C-alpha positions as CSV (number, residue, x, y, z in Angstrom):
1,M,0.1,-0.1,-0.1
2,P,2.9,2.9,0.3
3,K,3.3,2.4,-3.3
4,K,-0.1,4.4,-3.8
5,P,0.9,8.0,-2.3
6,K,4.2,7.5,-4.4
7,S,1.9,7.3,-7.3
8,K,-0.5,9.9,-6.3
9,T,2.6,12.5,-5.4
10,R,3.7,11.7,-9.0
11,S,0.0,12.3,-10.1
12,N,-0.3,15.2,-8.1
13,A,3.4,16.5,-9.7
14,Q,2.8,16.2,-13.6
15,L,-0.9,17.7,-13.4
16,D,1.0,20.4,-11.6
17,S,3.2,20.6,-14.5
18,L,0.6,20.4,-16.7
19,A,-0.9,23.0,-15.1
20,K,1.9,25.8,-15.1
21,S,2.2,24.5,-18.8
22,L,-1.4,25.1,-19.7
23,G,-1.1,28.7,-18.2
24,L,2.7,29.6,-19.8
25,L,0.8,28.4,-23.1
26,R,-2.3,30.8,-22.3
27,S,0.3,34.1,-21.7
28,E,2.1,33.2,-24.5
29,M,-1.3,32.8,-26.6
30,R,-2.4,36.5,-25.1
31,I,1.1,38.1,-25.7
32,N,0.7,36.4,-30.0
33,N,-2.7,37.6,-29.8
34,Q,-1.9,41.1,-28.7
35,E,1.0,41.7,-31.5
36,T,-1.9,40.3,-34.2
37,Q,-4.4,42.9,-33.2
38,A,-1.6,45.6,-33.3
39,G,-0.4,44.2,-36.7
40,L,-3.9,44.0,-38.1
41,T,-4.5,47.7,-36.9
42,Q,-1.5,48.9,-38.7
43,I,-2.6,47.2,-42.0
44,R,-5.9,48.4,-41.7
45,Q,-4.0,52.2,-41.4
46,E,-1.8,51.9,-44.2
47,M,-4.5,50.7,-46.0
48,Q,-6.7,53.1,-45.7
49,T,-4.0,55.5,-46.2
50,G,-3.6,53.7,-49.7
51,F,-7.6,53.7,-50.4
52,D,-7.5,57.5,-49.8
53,Q,-4.7,57.7,-52.4
54,M,-6.3,55.9,-54.8
55,Y,-9.4,57.9,-54.2
56,R,-8.0,61.4,-54.7
57,H,-6.3,60.0,-57.9
58,I,-9.7,58.9,-59.3
59,D,-11.1,62.2,-58.1
60,G,-8.8,64.0,-60.0
61,F,-9.0,61.9,-63.5
62,V,-13.0,62.3,-63.3
63,K,-12.4,65.9,-62.8
64,L,-9.6,66.4,-65.5
65,H,-12.4,64.0,-67.8
66,E,-15.1,66.1,-66.9
67,T,-13.0,69.5,-67.8
68,L,-11.8,67.8,-71.1
69,D,-15.4,66.9,-72.0
70,I,-16.2,70.4,-71.3
71,E,-13.7,72.0,-73.6
72,M,-14.6,69.5,-76.5
73,K,-18.5,70.5,-76.5
74,V,-17.0,74.2,-76.7
75,L,-14.6,73.4,-79.7
76,N,-17.3,71.6,-81.5
77,E,-19.3,74.6,-81.0
78,Q,-16.8,77.1,-82.2
79,M,-15.9,74.7,-84.9
80,K,-19.9,74.6,-86.3
81,R,-20.1,78.5,-85.6
82,L,-17.4,78.9,-88.5
83,E,-18.5,76.3,-90.7
84,D,-21.8,78.5,-90.5
85,R,-19.9,81.5,-91.1
86,V,-17.8,80.5,-94.2
87,K,-20.5,78.9,-95.6
88,R,-22.6,82.4,-95.2
89,L,-19.4,83.9,-96.7
90,E,-18.9,81.1,-99.5
91,A,-22.7,81.7,-100.3
92,N,-22.0,85.6,-100.7
C-alpha cells in the first residue's frame, strides 16, 4: 500500500506541471493575440491610407475627364460657328 501515495504524489506533480504548462501557453497565446491585433491595426491603417490615395487619384481623373469633355463641347460649338460663317461667306 505504500506505493499508492508515491503514484499519487507523482500524479499531483504531473498535474501541477501540466497546469503550469497550460498557464504559460495561455500567456503566450495572449501575447501573440495582442501582437496580431497590433499588426492588423497597422495593416488597416496602411490600407486606409492607400485607399485614400486611390480615391484622390480617381477623383482627379474624373475631374480631368469632365474638363476635357467640356472643352471638347466648346471646341465643337466654335467649329460649328466657324463652318456656318464660312458657308455664309461662300454663299455671298
